[in-house]
C-alpha atoms as a printed R data frame, in Angstrom:
    type eleno elety resid chain resno       x       y       z
1   ATOM     1    CA   MET     A     1 113.065  86.424  94.608
2   ATOM     2    CA   ILE     A     2 112.364  88.280  91.354
3   ATOM     3    CA   VAL     A     3 108.598  87.865  91.829
4   ATOM     4    CA   MET     A     4 108.752  89.027  95.450
5   ATOM     5    CA   GLY     A     5 111.117  91.877  94.580
6   ATOM     6    CA   GLY     A     6 108.674  93.156  91.974
7   ATOM     7    CA   ILE     A     7 105.930  93.370  94.607
8   ATOM     8    CA   VAL     A     8 107.642  94.383  97.841
9   ATOM     9    CA   GLY     A     9 108.885  97.961  97.661
10  ATOM    10    CA   SER     A    10 108.515 100.728 100.196
11  ATOM    11    CA   GLY     A    11 104.687 100.660 100.068
12  ATOM    12    CA   ILE     A    12 104.134  97.998 102.719
13  ATOM    13    CA   PHE     A    13 105.946 100.184 105.248
14  ATOM    14    CA   ARG     A    14 103.406 103.009 104.855
15  ATOM    15    CA   ASN     A    15 100.306 101.745 103.012
16  ATOM    16    CA   PRO     A    16  98.726 100.127 106.103
17  ATOM    17    CA   SER     A    17  97.981 103.635 107.351
18  ATOM    18    CA   VAL     A    18  96.579 104.684 103.946
19  ATOM    19    CA   VAL     A    19  94.156 101.751 104.099
20  ATOM    20    CA   ALA     A    20  93.199 102.667 107.685
21  ATOM    21    CA   HIS     A    21  92.223 106.156 106.468
22  ATOM    22    CA   SER     A    22  89.358 104.564 104.518
23  ATOM    23    CA   VAL     A    23  88.249 101.656 106.733
24  ATOM    24    CA   HIS     A    24  88.592 101.635 110.505
25  ATOM    25    CA   THR     A    25  88.202  98.154 111.995
26  ATOM    26    CA   PRO     A    26  90.682  95.234 112.041
27  ATOM    27    CA   PHE     A    27  88.154  93.062 110.208
28  ATOM    28    CA   LEU     A    28  87.822  95.524 107.322
29  ATOM    29    CA   ILE     A    29  91.524  96.431 107.212
30  ATOM    30    CA   LEU     A    30  92.698  92.820 107.137
31  ATOM    31    CA   GLY     A    31  89.782  91.899 104.870
32  ATOM    32    CA   VAL     A    32  90.945  94.385 102.227
33  ATOM    33    CA   TRP     A    33  94.507  93.042 102.413
34  ATOM    34    CA   ILE     A    34  93.218  89.464 102.139
35  ATOM    35    CA   LEU     A    35  91.094  90.426  99.128
36  ATOM    36    CA   GLY     A    36  94.119  92.079  97.528
37  ATOM    37    CA   GLY     A    37  96.167  88.952  98.203
38  ATOM    38    CA   ALA     A    38  93.476  86.739  96.662
39  ATOM    39    CA   LEU     A    39  93.439  88.997  93.599
40  ATOM    40    CA   ALA     A    40  97.234  88.786  93.304
41  ATOM    41    CA   MET     A    41  97.129  84.994  93.696
42  ATOM    42    CA   ALA     A    42  94.449  84.705  90.993
43  ATOM    43    CA   GLY     A    43  96.687  86.845  88.797
44  ATOM    44    CA   ALA     A    44  99.621  84.554  89.555
45  ATOM    45    CA   PHE     A    45  97.533  81.524  88.478
46  ATOM    46    CA   ILE     A    46  96.641  83.239  85.188
47  ATOM    47    CA   TRP     A    47 100.129  84.601  84.478
48  ATOM    48    CA   ALA     A    48 101.666  81.207  85.271
49  ATOM    49    CA   GLU     A    49  99.636  79.689  82.423
50  ATOM    50    CA   LEU     A    50 100.360  82.631  80.125
51  ATOM    51    CA   ALA     A    51 104.072  82.233  80.850
52  ATOM    52    CA   THR     A    52 104.058  78.539  79.988
53  ATOM    53    CA   ARG     A    53 102.129  79.171  76.784
54  ATOM    54    CA   LEU     A    54 104.364  82.066  75.653
55  ATOM    55    CA   PRO     A    55 107.672  81.727  77.491
56  ATOM    56    CA   GLY     A    56 109.649  84.108  75.259
57  ATOM    57    CA   VAL     A    57 110.936  87.620  75.972
58  ATOM    58    CA   GLY     A    58 108.427  90.366  76.724
59  ATOM    59    CA   GLY     A    59 106.008  88.786  79.173
60  ATOM    60    CA   GLN     A    60 102.762  90.738  79.353
61  ATOM    61    CA   TYR     A    61 103.718  92.670  76.206
62  ATOM    62    CA   ALA     A    62 103.875  89.398  74.269
63  ATOM    63    CA   TYR     A    63 100.577  88.135  75.704
64  ATOM    64    CA   LEU     A    64  98.760  91.281  74.555
65  ATOM    65    CA   ARG     A    65 100.429  91.219  71.140
66  ATOM    66    CA   GLU     A    66  99.568  87.601  70.411
67  ATOM    67    CA   ALA     A    67  96.011  87.731  71.738
68  ATOM    68    CA   TYR     A    68  94.925  91.082  70.310
69  ATOM    69    CA   HIS     A    69  97.034  93.323  68.069
70  ATOM    70    CA   PRO     A    70 100.542  94.840  68.101
71  ATOM    71    CA   ALA     A    71  98.944  98.247  68.801
72  ATOM    72    CA   VAL     A    72  97.563  97.022  72.137
73  ATOM    73    CA   ALA     A    73 100.953  95.639  73.117
74  ATOM    74    CA   PHE     A    74 102.674  98.858  72.052
75  ATOM    75    CA   LEU     A    75 100.358 100.963  74.232
76  ATOM    76    CA   TYR     A    76 101.275  98.753  77.181
77  ATOM    77    CA   GLY     A    77 105.001  99.219  76.541
78  ATOM    78    CA   TRP     A    78 104.504 102.942  75.913
79  ATOM    79    CA   VAL     A    79 102.803 103.582  79.232
80  ATOM    80    CA   LEU     A    80 105.256 101.254  81.012
81  ATOM    81    CA   LEU     A    81 108.138 103.425  79.790
82  ATOM    82    CA   LEU     A    82 106.511 106.788  80.506
83  ATOM    83    CA   VAL     A    83 104.345 106.191  83.581
84  ATOM    84    CA   THR     A    84 104.100 102.916  85.407
85  ATOM    85    CA   GLN     A    85 107.745 101.853  85.471
86  ATOM    86    CA   THR     A    86 110.224 104.654  84.822
87  ATOM    87    CA   ALA     A    87 108.605 107.497  86.721
88  ATOM    88    CA   GLY     A    88 107.672 105.116  89.517
89  ATOM    89    CA   MET     A    89 111.321 104.059  89.758
90  ATOM    90    CA   ALA     A    90 112.372 107.702  89.899
91  ATOM    91    CA   ALA     A    91 110.032 108.375  92.815
92  ATOM    92    CA   VAL     A    92 111.180 105.250  94.667
93  ATOM    93    CA   ALA     A    93 114.800 106.286  94.077
94  ATOM    94    CA   ILE     A    94 114.085 109.621  95.749
95  ATOM    95    CA   THR     A    95 112.478 107.725  98.648
96  ATOM    96    CA   PHE     A    96 115.664 105.653  98.903
97  ATOM    97    CA   ALA     A    97 117.740 108.837  98.871
98  ATOM    98    CA   ALA     A    98 115.808 110.379 101.766
99  ATOM    99    CA   TYR     A    99 116.327 107.317 103.970
100 ATOM   100    CA   PHE     A   100 119.949 106.938 102.859
101 ATOM   101    CA   ARG     A   101 120.641 110.494 104.014
102 ATOM   102    CA   GLN     A   102 118.928 109.764 107.334
103 ATOM   103    CA   ILE     A   103 121.111 106.677 107.858
104 ATOM   104    CA   SER     A   104 124.426 108.053 106.608
105 ATOM   105    CA   GLY     A   105 124.137 111.675 107.704
106 ATOM   106    CA   LEU     A   106 125.301 112.868 104.275
107 ATOM   107    CA   ALA     A   107 124.137 116.340 103.289
108 ATOM   108    CA   TRP     A   108 123.918 115.478  99.602
109 ATOM   109    CA   ASN     A   109 120.931 116.423  97.479
110 ATOM   110    CA   ASP     A   110 118.227 113.720  97.220
111 ATOM   111    CA   SER     A   111 118.256 113.919  93.425
112 ATOM   112    CA   LEU     A   112 122.017 113.296  93.310
113 ATOM   113    CA   ILE     A   113 121.783 110.202  95.537
114 ATOM   114    CA   ALA     A   114 118.795 108.927  93.543
115 ATOM   115    CA   ALA     A   115 120.663 109.418  90.265
116 ATOM   116    CA   LEU     A   116 123.765 107.600  91.539
117 ATOM   117    CA   ALA     A   117 121.638 104.672  92.759
118 ATOM   118    CA   LEU     A   118 119.819 104.392  89.436
119 ATOM   119    CA   LEU     A   119 123.019 104.582  87.393
120 ATOM   120    CA   ALA     A   120 124.760 101.995  89.600
121 ATOM   121    CA   LEU     A   121 121.860  99.558  89.221
122 ATOM   122    CA   THR     A   122 121.805 100.216  85.471
123 ATOM   123    CA   ALA     A   123 125.481  99.251  85.277
124 ATOM   124    CA   VAL     A   124 124.969  96.036  87.277
125 ATOM   125    CA   ASN     A   125 122.050  94.893  85.138
126 ATOM   126    CA   CYS     A   126 123.978  95.551  81.919
127 ATOM   127    CA   LEU     A   127 126.174  92.619  83.011
128 ATOM   128    CA   GLY     A   128 123.282  90.230  82.312
129 ATOM   129    CA   ALA     A   129 120.266  88.627  83.936
130 ATOM   130    CA   LYS     A   130 122.377  86.433  86.206
131 ATOM   131    CA   ALA     A   131 124.221  89.374  87.767
132 ATOM   132    CA   GLY     A   132 120.984  91.331  88.132
133 ATOM   133    CA   SER     A   133 119.111  88.399  89.622
134 ATOM   134    CA   ASN     A   134 121.911  87.660  92.112
135 ATOM   135    CA   LEU     A   135 121.773  91.261  93.336
136 ATOM   136    CA   GLN     A   136 117.984  91.059  93.432
137 ATOM   137    CA   SER     A   137 118.086  87.885  95.534
138 ATOM   138    CA   ALA     A   138 120.470  89.441  98.040
139 ATOM   139    CA   LEU     A   139 118.357  92.602  98.414
140 ATOM   140    CA   MET     A   140 115.143  90.578  98.683
141 ATOM   141    CA   LEU     A   141 116.597  88.471 101.488
142 ATOM   142    CA   MET     A   142 117.649  91.636 103.353
143 ATOM   143    CA   LYS     A   143 114.291  93.356 103.062
144 ATOM   144    CA   THR     A   144 112.447  90.159 103.965
145 ATOM   145    CA   GLY     A   145 114.592  90.118 107.100
146 ATOM   146    CA   ALA     A   146 113.629  93.732 107.837
147 ATOM   147    CA   ILE     A   147 109.925  92.939 107.437
148 ATOM   148    CA   ALA     A   148 110.265  89.857 109.644
149 ATOM   149    CA   ALA     A   149 111.999  91.980 112.302
150 ATOM   150    CA   LEU     A   150 109.189  94.553 112.104
151 ATOM   151    CA   VAL     A   151 106.574  91.829 112.607
152 ATOM   152    CA   ALA     A   152 108.445  90.137 115.463
153 ATOM   153    CA   ALA     A   153 109.185  93.399 117.288
154 ATOM   154    CA   GLY     A   154 105.651  94.686 116.817
155 ATOM   155    CA   LEU     A   155 104.022  91.524 118.101
156 ATOM   156    CA   ALA     A   156 106.424  90.824 120.973
157 ATOM   157    CA   LEU     A   157 107.544  94.279 122.162
158 ATOM   158    CA   GLY     A   158 105.249  96.843 120.560
159 ATOM   159    CA   GLY     A   159 102.641  96.728 123.316
160 ATOM   160    CA   GLY     A   160  98.940  97.202 122.683
161 ATOM   161    CA   ALA     A   161  96.418  94.482 122.014
162 ATOM   162    CA   PHE     A   162  94.531  93.141 119.029
163 ATOM   163    CA   HIS     A   163  90.770  93.765 119.313
164 ATOM   164    CA   PRO     A   164  88.775  92.001 116.547
165 ATOM   165    CA   LEU     A   165  85.475  93.766 117.325
166 ATOM   166    CA   PRO     A   166  83.551  95.636 116.044
167 ATOM   167    CA   LEU     A   167  83.549  94.063 112.607
168 ATOM   168    CA   LEU     A   168  82.197  97.106 110.709
169 ATOM   169    CA   ASP     A   169  82.694 100.818 111.272
170 ATOM   170    CA   ARG     A   170  79.308 101.741 109.721
171 ATOM   171    CA   PRO     A   171  76.143 100.042 108.449
172 ATOM   172    CA   VAL     A   172  76.289  98.120 105.186
173 ATOM   173    CA   SER     A   173  75.687 100.774 102.519
174 ATOM   174    CA   PHE     A   174  77.009 102.317  99.318
175 ATOM   175    CA   GLY     A   175  79.264 104.495 101.475
176 ATOM   176    CA   LEU     A   176  80.890 101.394 102.978
177 ATOM   177    CA   ALA     A   177  81.351  99.886  99.506
178 ATOM   178    CA   ARG     A   178  82.931 103.108  98.272
179 ATOM   179    CA   SER     A   179  85.313 103.172 101.253
180 ATOM   180    CA   LEU     A   180  86.301  99.569 100.578
181 ATOM   181    CA   GLY     A   181  86.958 100.492  96.957
182 ATOM   182    CA   ALA     A   182  89.129 103.424  98.032
183 ATOM   183    CA   ALA     A   183  91.034 101.150 100.424
184 ATOM   184    CA   MET     A   184  91.670  98.687  97.606
185 ATOM   185    CA   ILE     A   185  93.670 101.286  95.633
186 ATOM   186    CA   PRO     A   186  96.759 101.358  97.916
187 ATOM   187    CA   VAL     A   187  96.397  97.598  98.472
188 ATOM   188    CA   ALA     A   188  96.315  96.965  94.715
189 ATOM   189    CA   PHE     A   189  99.376  99.197  94.324
190 ATOM   190    CA   ALA     A   190 101.208  97.359  97.126
191 ATOM   191    CA   TYR     A   191 100.496  93.946  95.577
192 ATOM   192    CA   GLY     A   192 101.276  95.052  92.019
193 ATOM   193    CA   GLY     A   193 104.457  93.967  90.277
194 ATOM   194    CA   TRP     A   194 104.265  90.157  90.294
195 ATOM   195    CA   GLN     A   195 103.647  90.231  86.525
196 ATOM   196    CA   THR     A   196 107.047  91.820  85.799
197 ATOM   197    CA   ALA     A   197 108.864  88.530  86.466
198 ATOM   198    CA   SER     A   198 107.452  87.271  83.159
199 ATOM   199    CA   PHE     A   199 109.514  89.883  81.299
200 ATOM   200    CA   VAL     A   200 112.703  87.836  81.796
201 ATOM   201    CA   ALA     A   201 111.204  84.475  80.777
202 ATOM   202    CA   GLY     A   202 113.332  84.422  77.602
203 ATOM   203    CA   GLU     A   203 116.525  84.387  79.680
204 ATOM   204    CA   MET     A   204 115.469  81.613  82.078
205 ATOM   205    CA   ARG     A   205 116.758  78.067  81.618
206 ATOM   206    CA   ASP     A   206 113.294  76.501  81.958
207 ATOM   207    CA   PRO     A   207 110.626  79.242  82.058
208 ATOM   208    CA   ARG     A   208 107.701  76.852  81.636
209 ATOM   209    CA   ARG     A   209 108.599  75.125  84.889
210 ATOM   210    CA   ASP     A   210 110.412  77.770  86.936
211 ATOM   211    CA   LEU     A   211 108.368  80.890  86.158
212 ATOM   212    CA   SER     A   212 105.039  79.265  87.020
213 ATOM   213    CA   ARG     A   213 106.452  77.971  90.310
214 ATOM   214    CA   GLY     A   214 108.113  81.287  91.072
215 ATOM   215    CA   LEU     A   215 104.892  83.222  90.494
216 ATOM   216    CA   LEU     A   216 102.825  81.039  92.814
217 ATOM   217    CA   LEU     A   217 105.404  80.714  95.589
218 ATOM   218    CA   GLY     A   218 106.455  84.368  95.393
219 ATOM   219    CA   VAL     A   219 102.922  85.771  95.596
220 ATOM   220    CA   ALA     A   220 101.998  83.389  98.433
221 ATOM   221    CA   ALA     A   221 105.062  84.512 100.404
222 ATOM   222    CA   VAL     A   222 104.210  88.203  99.888
223 ATOM   223    CA   VAL     A   223 100.608  87.699 101.023
224 ATOM   224    CA   THR     A   224 101.952  86.111 104.215
225 ATOM   225    CA   LEU     A   225 104.404  88.978 104.792
226 ATOM   226    CA   TYR     A   226 101.789  91.685 104.180
227 ATOM   227    CA   LEU     A   227  99.181  90.181 106.489
228 ATOM   228    CA   SER     A   228 101.810  89.745 109.208
229 ATOM   229    CA   VAL     A   229 102.852  93.404 108.939
230 ATOM   230    CA   ASN     A   230  99.238  94.571 109.227
231 ATOM   231    CA   ILE     A   231  98.551  92.381 112.252
232 ATOM   232    CA   ALA     A   232 101.672  93.759 113.954
233 ATOM   233    CA   CYS     A   233 100.649  97.353 113.163
234 ATOM   234    CA   LEU     A   234  97.094  96.806 114.417
235 ATOM   235    CA   LYS     A   235  98.304  95.245 117.662
236 ATOM   236    CA   ALA     A   236 100.864  97.960 118.398
237 ATOM   237    CA   LEU     A   237  98.952 101.030 117.173
238 ATOM   238    CA   GLY     A   238  95.299  99.992 116.944
239 ATOM   239    CA   PRO     A   239  93.044 101.077 114.062
240 ATOM   240    CA   ALA     A   240  92.866 104.689 115.309
241 ATOM   241    CA   GLY     A   241  96.629 104.981 115.763
242 ATOM   242    CA   LEU     A   242  97.191 103.440 112.344
243 ATOM   243    CA   ASP     A   243  94.761 105.962 110.862
244 ATOM   244    CA   HIS     A   244  96.571 108.937 112.415
245 ATOM   245    CA   THR     A   245 100.135 108.147 111.329
246 ATOM   246    CA   ALA     A   246 101.900 108.421 107.996
247 ATOM   247    CA   THR     A   247 104.841 106.273 109.154
248 ATOM   248    CA   PRO     A   248 103.372 103.114 110.716
249 ATOM   249    CA   ALA     A   249 106.528 101.003 110.412
250 ATOM   250    CA   SER     A   250 108.673 103.611 112.162
251 ATOM   251    CA   ASP     A   251 106.053 104.085 114.896
252 ATOM   252    CA   VAL     A   252 105.864 100.346 115.575
253 ATOM   253    CA   MET     A   253 109.637  99.946 115.733
254 ATOM   254    CA   ARG     A   254 110.027 103.053 117.900
255 ATOM   255    CA   ALA     A   255 107.417 101.679 120.316
256 ATOM   256    CA   ALA     A   256 109.201  98.319 120.413
257 ATOM   257    CA   LEU     A   257 112.890  99.278 120.389
258 ATOM   258    CA   GLY     A   258 113.114 103.060 120.733
259 ATOM   259    CA   SER     A   259 115.310 105.163 118.446
260 ATOM   260    CA   ARG     A   260 117.423 102.133 117.513
261 ATOM   261    CA   GLY     A   261 114.310 100.469 116.150
262 ATOM   262    CA   ALA     A   262 113.409 103.531 114.103
263 ATOM   263    CA   LEU     A   263 116.947 103.599 112.631
264 ATOM   264    CA   PHE     A   264 116.787  99.883 111.859
265 ATOM   265    CA   ILE     A   265 113.530 100.212 109.947
266 ATOM   266    CA   ALA     A   266 114.940 103.215 108.061
267 ATOM   267    CA   VAL     A   267 117.691 100.890 106.841
268 ATOM   268    CA   GLY     A   268 115.045  98.305 105.955
269 ATOM   269    CA   ILE     A   269 113.014 100.817 103.931
270 ATOM   270    CA   ALA     A   270 116.157 101.987 102.108
271 ATOM   271    CA   VAL     A   271 117.102  98.403 101.229
272 ATOM   272    CA   SER     A   272 113.519  97.623 100.199
273 ATOM   273    CA   SER     A   273 113.434 100.648  97.915
274 ATOM   274    CA   LEU     A   274 116.785  99.660  96.403
275 ATOM   275    CA   GLY     A   275 115.511  96.122  95.852
276 ATOM   276    CA   PHE     A   276 112.428  97.397  94.016
277 ATOM   277    CA   LEU     A   277 114.656  99.528  91.782
278 ATOM   278    CA   SER     A   278 116.939  96.579  91.083
279 ATOM   279    CA   GLN     A   279 113.993  94.414  90.072
280 ATOM   280    CA   GLY     A   280 112.673  97.118  87.739
281 ATOM   281    CA   MET     A   281 116.084  97.477  86.125
282 ATOM   282    CA   LEU     A   282 116.239  93.713  85.611
283 ATOM   283    CA   THR     A   283 112.770  93.107  84.165
284 ATOM   284    CA   ALA     A   284 111.120  96.055  82.374
285 ATOM   285    CA   PRO     A   285 113.820  96.691  79.706
286 ATOM   286    CA   ARG     A   286 112.931  93.304  78.205
287 ATOM   287    CA   VAL     A   287 109.616  94.829  77.123
288 ATOM   288    CA   TYR     A   288 111.279  97.718  75.274
289 ATOM   289    CA   ASN     A   289 113.642  95.181  73.707
290 ATOM   290    CA   ALA     A   290 110.671  93.096  72.502
291 ATOM   291    CA   MET     A   291 109.001  96.216  71.066
292 ATOM   292    CA   ALA     A   292 112.128  97.012  69.066
293 ATOM   293    CA   ARG     A   293 112.368  93.444  67.794
294 ATOM   294    CA   ASP     A   294 108.774  93.806  66.579
295 ATOM   295    CA   GLY     A   295 109.812  96.863  64.565
296 ATOM   296    CA   LEU     A   296 107.883  99.244  66.846
297 ATOM   297    CA   PHE     A   297 110.805 101.028  68.493
298 ATOM   298    CA   PHE     A   298 114.373 102.077  67.735
299 ATOM   299    CA   GLU     A   299 116.193  99.121  66.141
300 ATOM   300    CA   ARG     A   300 119.192  99.446  68.448
301 ATOM   301    CA   VAL     A   301 116.991  98.877  71.504
302 ATOM   302    CA   GLY     A   302 116.324  95.378  70.145
303 ATOM   303    CA   ARG     A   303 119.979  94.347  70.182
304 ATOM   304    CA   LEU     A   304 121.391  92.012  72.808
305 ATOM   305    CA   SER     A   305 124.910  92.107  74.155
306 ATOM   306    CA   PRO     A   306 126.924  89.320  72.492
307 ATOM   307    CA   ARG     A   307 128.788  88.761  75.774
308 ATOM   308    CA   THR     A   308 126.023  88.816  78.388
309 ATOM   309    CA   GLY     A   309 122.844  88.410  76.333
310 ATOM   310    CA   ALA     A   310 121.358  91.436  78.114
311 ATOM   311    CA   PRO     A   311 119.408  94.165  76.245
312 ATOM   312    CA   VAL     A   312 122.000  96.764  77.213
313 ATOM   313    CA   THR     A   313 120.571  99.641  75.156
314 ATOM   314    CA   ALA     A   314 117.083  99.099  76.596
315 ATOM   315    CA   ILE     A   315 118.477  98.970  80.146
316 ATOM   316    CA   VAL     A   316 120.486 102.155  79.624
317 ATOM   317    CA   LEU     A   317 117.473 103.922  78.047
318 ATOM   318    CA   GLN     A   318 115.309 103.139  81.062
319 ATOM   319    CA   GLY     A   319 118.068 104.037  83.526
320 ATOM   320    CA   LEU     A   320 118.804 107.391  81.920
321 ATOM   321    CA   LEU     A   321 115.126 108.333  81.645
322 ATOM   322    CA   ALA     A   322 114.478 107.380  85.279
323 ATOM   323    CA   THR     A   323 117.575 109.373  86.302
324 ATOM   324    CA   ALA     A   324 116.398 112.433  84.375
325 ATOM   325    CA   ILE     A   325 112.962 112.279  86.028
326 ATOM   326    CA   ALA     A   326 114.528 111.809  89.469
327 ATOM   327    CA   CYS     A   327 116.731 114.871  88.930
328 ATOM   328    CA   SER     A   328 113.838 116.984  87.666
329 ATOM   329    CA   GLY     A   329 111.684 116.120  90.681
330 ATOM   330    CA   ARG     A   330 108.527 117.083  88.801
331 ATOM   331    CA   TYR     A   331 107.055 113.686  88.010
332 ATOM   332    CA   GLU     A   332 106.271 112.128  91.365
333 ATOM   333    CA   GLN     A   333 102.542 112.701  90.818
334 ATOM   334    CA   ILE     A   334 102.666 110.177  87.987
335 ATOM   335    CA   LEU     A   335 102.575 107.506  90.686
336 ATOM   336    CA   ASN     A   336  98.943 108.501  91.287
337 ATOM   337    CA   TYR     A   337  98.173 107.502  87.715
338 ATOM   338    CA   GLU     A   338  99.673 104.049  87.929
339 ATOM   339    CA   VAL     A   339  96.914 101.857  89.308
340 ATOM   340    CA   SER     A   340  94.257 102.801  86.753
341 ATOM   341    CA   VAL     A   341  96.483 102.084  83.747
342 ATOM   342    CA   ASP     A   342  98.102  98.998  85.250
343 ATOM   343    CA   PHE     A   343  94.774  97.371  86.046
344 ATOM   344    CA   LEU     A   344  93.385  98.075  82.588
345 ATOM   345    CA   ALA     A   345  96.366  96.161  81.221
346 ATOM   346    CA   PHE     A   346  95.801  93.374  83.771
347 ATOM   347    CA   THR     A   347  92.189  93.066  82.579
348 ATOM   348    CA   LEU     A   348  93.235  92.682  78.950
349 ATOM   349    CA   ALA     A   349  96.036  90.230  79.773
350 ATOM   350    CA   ALA     A   350  93.730  88.011  81.843
351 ATOM   351    CA   LEU     A   351  91.151  87.914  79.045
352 ATOM   352    CA   ALA     A   352  93.978  87.118  76.591
353 ATOM   353    CA   LEU     A   353  94.088  83.635  78.109
354 ATOM   354    CA   TYR     A   354  90.798  82.772  76.369
355 ATOM   355    CA   SER     A   355  92.289  83.690  72.981
356 ATOM   356    CA   LEU     A   356  95.539  81.805  73.558
357 ATOM   357    CA   ARG     A   357  93.622  78.678  74.613
358 ATOM   358    CA   ARG     A   358  91.527  78.869  71.453
359 ATOM   359    CA   GLN     A   359  94.753  79.171  69.442
360 ATOM   360    CA   LYS     A   360  96.176  76.208  71.419
361 ATOM   361    CA   ARG     A   361  99.402  78.154  71.915
362 ATOM   362    CA   GLY     A   362 101.875  76.072  73.901
363 ATOM   363    CA   SER     A   363  99.344  73.264  74.432
364 ATOM   364    CA   GLU     A   364 101.899  70.679  73.315
365 ATOM   365    CA   SER     A   365 104.252  71.529  76.180
366 ATOM   366    CA   PRO     A   366 104.549  68.785  78.832
367 ATOM   367    CA   ALA     A   367 105.222  71.548  81.405
368 ATOM   368    CA   LEU     A   368 102.036  73.494  80.588
369 ATOM   369    CA   TYR     A   369 100.432  74.999  83.699
370 ATOM   370    CA   LEU     A   370  96.620  75.235  83.680
371 ATOM   371    CA   THR     A   371  94.806  77.956  85.641
372 ATOM   372    CA   PRO     A   372  92.623  76.487  88.421
373 ATOM   373    CA   GLY     A   373  88.932  77.304  88.030
374 ATOM   374    CA   TYR     A   374  89.142  78.189  84.328
375 ATOM   375    CA   PRO     A   375  87.080  79.709  82.671
376 ATOM   376    CA   PHE     A   376  85.743  81.499  85.771
377 ATOM   377    CA   THR     A   377  89.069  82.597  87.286
378 ATOM   378    CA   PRO     A   378  90.138  84.956  84.431
379 ATOM   379    CA   ALA     A   379  86.623  86.417  84.180
380 ATOM   380    CA   LEU     A   380  86.378  87.094  87.914
381 ATOM   381    CA   PHE     A   381  89.909  88.522  87.983
382 ATOM   382    CA   ALA     A   382  89.069  90.852  85.082
383 ATOM   383    CA   LEU     A   383  85.860  92.041  86.771
384 ATOM   384    CA   VAL     A   384  87.690  92.852  90.021
385 ATOM   385    CA   CYS     A   385  90.415  94.686  88.075
386 ATOM   386    CA   LEU     A   386  87.767  96.792  86.340
387 ATOM   387    CA   ALA     A   387  86.234  97.545  89.757
388 ATOM   388    CA   VAL     A   388  89.649  98.773  90.947
389 ATOM   389    CA   VAL     A   389  89.912 101.012  87.864
390 ATOM   390    CA   ALA     A   390  86.437 102.393  88.596
391 ATOM   391    CA   SER     A   391  87.515 103.072  92.195
392 ATOM   392    CA   THR     A   392  90.532 105.072  91.003
393 ATOM   393    CA   LEU     A   393  88.310 107.123  88.681
394 ATOM   394    CA   LEU     A   394  85.926 107.862  91.550
395 ATOM   395    CA   ALA     A   395  88.683 108.634  94.039
396 ATOM   396    CA   ASP     A   396  90.921 110.713  91.756
397 ATOM   397    CA   PRO     A   397  89.314 111.398  88.364
398 ATOM   398    CA   ALA     A   398  91.903 113.994  87.294
399 ATOM   399    CA   ASN     A   399  94.985 111.832  87.785
400 ATOM   400    CA   SER     A   400  93.354 108.602  86.615
401 ATOM   401    CA   GLY     A   401  91.963 110.328  83.545
402 ATOM   402    CA   MET     A   402  95.362 111.841  82.770
403 ATOM   403    CA   ALA     A   403  96.945 108.373  82.912
404 ATOM   404    CA   ILE     A   404  94.454 107.039  80.398
405 ATOM   405    CA   LEU     A   405  95.077 110.042  78.121
406 ATOM   406    CA   ILE     A   406  98.838 109.384  78.270
407 ATOM   407    CA   MET     A   407  98.166 105.786  77.279
408 ATOM   408    CA   LEU     A   408  95.941 106.796  74.350
409 ATOM   409    CA   ALA     A   409  98.541 109.336  73.225
410 ATOM   410    CA   GLY     A   410 100.651 106.335  72.269
411 ATOM   411    CA   LEU     A   411  98.318 105.499  69.367
412 ATOM   412    CA   PRO     A   412  99.719 108.115  66.941
413 ATOM   413    CA   VAL     A   413 103.222 107.095  68.019
414 ATOM   414    CA   TYR     A   414 102.380 103.482  67.167
415 ATOM   415    CA   TRP     A   415 101.151 104.420  63.716
416 ATOM   416    CA   TYR     A   416 104.365 106.420  63.178
417 ATOM   417    CA   TRP     A   417 106.494 103.366  63.958
418 ATOM   418    CA   ARG     A   418 104.132 101.213  61.894
419 ATOM   419    CA   ARG     A   419 104.875 103.417  58.855
420 ATOM   420    CA   ARG     A   420 108.602 103.114  59.519
421 ATOM   421    CA   SER     A   421 108.236  99.331  59.634
422 ATOM   422    CA   PRO     A   422 105.087  98.467  57.618
423 ATOM   423    CA   SER     A   423 104.922  94.831  58.800
424 ATOM   424    CA   PRO     A   424 105.615  94.579  62.527
425 ATOM   425    CA   ARG     A   425 107.072  91.177  63.259
426 ATOM   426    CA   ARG     A   426 105.065  88.813  65.420
427 ATOM   427    CA   ALA     A   427 106.388  85.959  67.478
428 ATOM   428    CA   PRO     A   428 106.424  82.558  65.766
429 ATOM   429    CA   SER     A   429 103.410  80.396  66.375
430 ATOM   430    CA   ARG     A   430 105.421  77.861  68.409
431 ATOM   431    CA   SER     A   431 107.442  79.066  71.393
């Protein structure tokens, strides 16, 4: 549920139309989603091995630190706090607020509702990983139900027909390749987030066994859900209808069940947004906690609650920063930066597997998971991730470039913390 909750947010309810803006046949639309699912599954294979080799707190932060240098890991945590996690949560909270107002009829300000949601989830997750994961499981079950209802209603009652031909909307050319690359950006964003489950490995009873299984099963379930949603949208709306709407889920449900269907899916999107926020509150603070324990952030952020074992200060820091951004309403564009920076980090983390294998980290574990197709799987995954980064630079050079500049701006901050703590602590050689 944590893996699925980190992936499934509000994007699947609208990104099918974003993909259809770039490619215009069922074959290409579904092909891009299948490619994105294959990329996510390859990532799950790699991260499952990384998690069994380094099952402690910090997840991807720890993989980068142990394979490369604390500076690389710090840059990942820096951009996670300022761009990819906190500001993204603020924007999703505002999305939740808009749908909550639509459902409840309240005339409250979106920023106020978003702030209350973020603060409430912060409080729940301060009670510990068990409380946060129980809430996450409940929300994930509800939004899975909403997605299943969307698929069933679209296929059975949405009308229309699925037409598999033509296969291509233009001759094979550089223009087609560029369109496929542009379509991969929203798909990559929609599938992103499976890696965040590794952040809570240190609080799992048996991370070597359970995290690897959870990654593989969770990603496989999301791929199934996403393909089902796209098939339902294509049947009910067709490629042209999908291209000309910004609210495909609402259009499908309205065609199937009228205004009641549109209201139902509004509830589903609100719950899905809340579930994404809950997952972010549960997982990402473990990275800031690991940074502090390495001597690269405020010492208090590295403390754990003696009662719950949760990194309360880190959770509160993230919650307050996300709340401030949600109230300011000026940082929603940061979401456009996310894919380029995230996929650079994915590239480095995948290649880290070669270093950790050479070091034989975790090789003595009887529960060690080995990536299928190694050494080719990490290399191919890294190449595709770099292609996605190149696509973001071509599609939106200003925003993608700004994201990379924000990441690099963390270097002087790292050296500042390095001077405060001249010998950043590294994890012990045996996990």
